[in-house]
C-alpha positions in Angstrom: -27.2 42.3 -14.4 -28.4 38.7 -14.2 -24.7 37.6 -14.4 -23.9 39.8 -11.4 -26.9 38.4 -9.5 -25.7 34.8 -10.2 -22.2 35.7 -9.1 -23.5 37.4 -6.0 -25.7 34.4 -5.2 -22.8 32.0 -5.6 -20.6 34.2 -3.3 -23.4 34.3 -0.7 -23.6 30.5 -0.8 -19.9 30.3 -0.1 -20.2 32.6 2.8 -23.1 30.7 4.2 -21.0 27.5 3.7 -18.2 29.0 5.8 -20.7 29.5 8.7 -22.1 26.0 8.3 -21.1 23.2 6.0 -19.1 24.3 2.9 -20.8 23.4 -0.3 -19.0 21.0 -2.7 -18.4 23.7 -5.3 -17.0 26.1 -2.7 -14.9 23.3 -1.1 -13.3 22.4 -4.4 -12.5 26.1 -5.1 -10.8 26.6 -1.7 -9.4 23.1 -1.1 -7.1 22.7 0.7 -7.0 25.8 3.0 -5.4 24.0 5.9 -3.0 21.0 6.4 -4.2 17.6 5.2 -3.6 14.5 7.3 -2.6 11.3 5.4 -2.9 8.2 7.5 -0.4 5.4 6.9 -0.9 2.0 8.4 2.7 1.1 8.7 5.9 2.2 10.5 8.2 5.0 9.4 11.0 3.9 7.0 9.1 1.1 5.4 8.1 0.9 1.7 4.6 2.4 2.1 6.0 5.2 4.2 8.7 6.0 1.7 6.3 6.2 -1.2 3.8 8.2 0.8 6.4 10.8 1.8 7.5 11.2 -1.8 3.9 11.9 -2.8 3.1 14.0 0.3 6.0 16.3 -0.5 4.9 16.8 -4.1 1.3 17.4 -3.0 2.4 19.9 -0.4 4.4 21.8 -3.0 1.6 21.6 -5.5 -1.2 22.8 -3.3 0.8 25.1 -1.0 -0.6 23.3 2.0 1.2 20.7 4.0 0.2 17.0 3.5 1.2 15.5 6.8 2.0 11.7 6.9 0.7 10.1 10.1 1.8 6.6 10.9 -1.0 4.7 12.6 0.5 1.2 12.9 -1.0 -2.1 13.8 -3.6 -4.7 12.7 -2.3 -4.9 9.1 -3.2 -1.3 8.4 -6.7 -1.6 9.8 -6.1 0.8 12.6 -5.3 3.5 10.1 -8.2 2.5 7.9 -10.7 2.6 10.8 -9.4 6.1 11.8 -9.7 7.4 8.3 -13.2 5.9 7.7 -14.4 7.5 11.0 -13.0 11.0 10.1 -15.1 13.8 8.6 -15.5 13.4 4.8 -14.1 16.8 4.0 -10.8 15.9 2.2 -8.6 16.8 5.2 -8.1 13.2 6.3 -7.0 10.7 3.7 -5.8 7.1 3.8 -2.9 5.4 2.1 -4.5 2.2 0.7 -3.2 -0.9 -0.9 -3.3 -4.7 -1.1 -3.5 -5.0 2.7 -7.0 -3.4 2.6 -8.1 -5.8 -0.1 -6.7 -8.7 1.9 -8.2 -7.7 5.2 -11.7 -7.8 3.8 -11.7 -11.6 3.9 -8.8 -12.3 6.3 -10.2 -10.5 9.3 -13.5 -11.8 10.4 -14.6 -9.0 12.8 -13.7 -5.7 11.0 -15.8 -2.8 12.2 -16.1 -1.5 8.6 -16.5 -2.6 5.0 -13.6 -1.0 3.2 -15.2 -0.8 -0.3 -18.6 0.5 1.1 -17.1 3.0 3.6 -14.4 4.6 1.4 -14.1 6.6 -1.8 -11.2 5.7 -4.2 -9.1 8.7 -5.1 -6.0 7.7 -7.0 -3.5 4.9 -7.7 0.3 5.5 -7.6 1.8 2.3 -8.8 1.7 -1.5 -8.9 4.7 -3.4 -7.7 5.7 -6.9 -6.5 7.2 -8.1 -3.3 10.6 -9.7 -3.1 11.7 -12.8 -1.2 14.9 -12.0 0.7 16.7 -14.2 3.2 19.3 -13.8 5.8 22.8 -14.1 4.5 23.4 -16.7 7.2 20.9 -19.0 5.4 22.8 -21.5 3.1 20.6 -21.0 0.0 21.0 -18.9 -3.2 17.9 -19.9 -5.2 14.2 -20.4 -4.6 14.5 -24.1 -5.2 17.4 -24.4 -2.7 15.3 -22.5 -0.2 12.3 -24.8 -0.7 14.6 -27.8 -0.2 16.1 -26.3 2.9 12.7 -25.6 4.4 11.6 -29.1 3.8 14.7 -30.5 5.4 14.1 -28.2 8.5 10.4 -28.3 9.0 9.1 -25.8 11.6 12.6 -24.3 12.1 12.3 -21.5 9.5 10.5 -18.3 10.5 9.3 -15.5 8.3 8.8 -11.8 9.2 5.9 -9.7 8.0 4.8 -6.1 8.4 1.7 -7.3 10.2 -1.2 -9.8 9.9 -3.1 -9.4 6.7 -0.4 -7.4 4.8 0.7 -8.5 1.3 4.1 -9.3 3.0 2.3 -11.8 5.2 0.0 -13.2 2.6 2.8 -13.6 0.0 4.5 -16.0 2.4 1.2 -17.8 3.3 0.6 -18.4 -0.4 4.2 -19.6 -0.8 3.7 -22.0 2.1 0.5 -23.4 0.7 1.9 -23.9 -2.8 5.2 -25.4 -1.7 4.2 -27.2 1.4 7.0 -25.5 3.3 6.5 -25.5 7.1 7.4 -21.9 8.3 6.4 -19.9 11.4 5.0 -16.4 11.0 6.4 -13.6 13.1 4.4 -10.3 12.6 5.9 -6.9 13.2 4.5 -3.4 13.1 6.2 -2.7 9.8 8.9 -4.2 7.7 11.5 -1.5 8.7 11.2 -2.8 12.2 11.5 -6.4 11.0 14.6 -6.1 8.9 17.2 -6.0 11.7 15.9 -9.4 12.8 16.1 -10.8 9.3 19.7 -9.4 8.9 20.7 -11.0 12.2 19.0 -14.3 11.3 16.6 -14.1 14.3 14.0 -14.7 11.6 15.2 -16.1 8.3 13.2 -14.3 5.6 10.7 -11.8 4.5 8.5 -11.3 1.4 8.8 -7.5 1.6 7.6 -4.8 -0.7 10.1 -4.3 -3.4 11.3 -0.7 -2.4 12.8 -1.6 0.9 13.7 -5.2 0.0 15.6 -4.1 -3.0 17.4 -1.4 -1.0 18.5 -4.0 1.6 19.5 -6.5 -1.1 21.5 -3.9 -3.0 23.3 -3.0 0.2 24.3 -6.6 0.8 22.4 -6.9 4.1 20.2 -9.7 2.8 20.1 -12.0 -0.2 17.4 -11.6 -2.9 15.9 -14.9 -4.2 13.0 -13.8 -6.3 10.1 -11.4 -7.0 6.4 -12.2 -6.6 5.3 -10.9 -10.0 4.2 -13.5 -12.6 7.3 -12.6 -14.7 10.6 -11.0 -14.0 10.1 -7.4 -13.0 11.2 -4.7 -15.5 14.5 -3.2 -14.5 15.5 -6.3 -12.5 16.2 -8.9 -15.2 18.7 -10.8 -13.0 16.2 -11.5 -10.2 14.0 -14.5 -11.2 10.3 -14.6 -10.7 9.3 -17.1 -8.0 6.8 -18.4 -10.5 9.7 -19.8 -12.5 10.2 -22.3 -9.7 6.6 -22.4 -8.3 4.3 -22.2 -11.4 1.3 -20.1 -10.8 2.7 -18.1 -7.9 1.9 -14.4 -8.2 1.4 -11.6 -5.6 1.5 -8.1 -7.1 0.4 -5.2 -4.9 -0.8 -1.7 -5.4 -0.3 1.7 -3.7 -2.9 4.4 -3.7 -5.1 6.9 -1.9 -8.6 6.7 -0.6 -10.9 9.0 1.4 -13.9 8.5 3.8 -17.2 7.9 2.1 -19.1 11.1 1.5 -16.0 13.1 0.5 -17.2 15.6 -2.1 -16.5 14.4 -5.6 -15.0 17.8 -6.5 -12.3 17.3 -3.9 -11.7 13.7 -5.0 -11.3 14.9 -8.6 -8.9 17.7 -7.5 -6.7 15.2 -5.6 -6.8 12.6 -8.4 -5.7 15.3 -10.9 -2.9 16.5 -8.6 -1.6 12.9 -8.0 -1.7 12.0 -11.7 0.1 15.3 -12.5 2.7 14.5 -9.8 3.4 11.1 -11.3 4.4 12.9 -14.6 7.0 14.9 -12.7 10.4 13.5 -13.8 11.8 13.7 -10.3 8.9 11.7 -8.8 9.2 9.1 -11.7 12.9 8.8 -11.0 12.3 8.2 -7.3 9.8 5.5 -8.1 12.3 4.0 -10.5 14.9 3.9 -7.8 12.4 2.0 -5.6 11.8 -0.5 -8.4 8.4 0.8 -9.4 6.8 3.0 -12.1 3.9 5.4 -12.0 0.5 3.9 -12.8 -2.1 6.7 -12.9 -5.8 6.0 -12.9 -9.1 7.8 -12.6 -11.0 7.3 -9.3 -13.4 4.9 -11.0 -10.5 2.8 -12.4 -8.9 2.7 -9.0 -12.1 1.6 -7.4 -12.3 -1.3 -9.9 -8.7 -2.2 -9.1 -9.6 -2.4 -5.3 -12.7 -4.5 -6.0 -10.8 -6.9 -8.3 -8.0 -7.2 -5.8 -10.4 -7.8 -2.9 -11.9 -10.7 -4.8 -8.5 -12.1 -5.8 -7.2 -12.1 -2.3 -10.4 -13.6 -1.0 -9.6 -16.7 -3.1 -6.0 -16.6 -1.9 -7.1 -16.4 1.8 -9.4 -19.4 1.2 -6.6 -21.3 -0.6 -4.1 -20.7 2.1 -6.6 -21.5 4.8 -5.7 -18.5 7.1 -7.8 -16.1 9.1 -7.4 -13.5 11.8 -10.1 -12.9 14.5 
């Protein structure tokens, strides 16, 4: 009898929750019962968008509810972050998060939010480097030849990025600071938009995320010179690490998912479990491998520590490079 009363009480609580605010326990049991919107800060077709859509499809199949990728471009991903942070913390608006969020914390001086304070870490997908690729019209085939060419043509070399404050931008700024190369920054609303100009030599290079940079290099549209990881990246033994020419150079990024502060921990845990399960799927792992990455599952707490550590790391890089955005 007592068990029946407890069950009845729990059921009544859930019904009350439907009329007002759903309790965390009920929310976890029923989540998701409608489409989930996942905000991406960069343009369709770029590396972040590609990875997001792989995971969104898997999550849609897993939960039986659509995970809708929404591209909110601009301000180095901060427009998407601001929209996500201001959304109801109910698990139905999520944010694709990465190195750009860690960089923005110190690069942008007037952000209307504190990313670590105002978000909840959910899950990490993978860590991956950027790749330095140049226009085929540029007469260089190695990192050292590129440095020599830059120094022989000061101010005449321009580099594209997927926006101010992105890892694509800051990898180039770090390279500039460490090599004393004089290059001009040309920001775009995503690397997919920038690549036609790199290919046509309107801008000469980009330090793009590995997935799209590798695809363009394999297709022969651009020339790959090096990766930004501390050592050569697994699976790409023929592509040197830039650090082999510029000792100490390193810029590895991460891809993951966060939610607005206040999102019920039961929903965060359900999403984390689903994401980590998805990364064990051989088809997902194979797609990541095609993009040059490998799954890197974490608990929410581990992902939160990664974000905090990366925020501190990039603060030092921003100060070292001497750049800021108002």
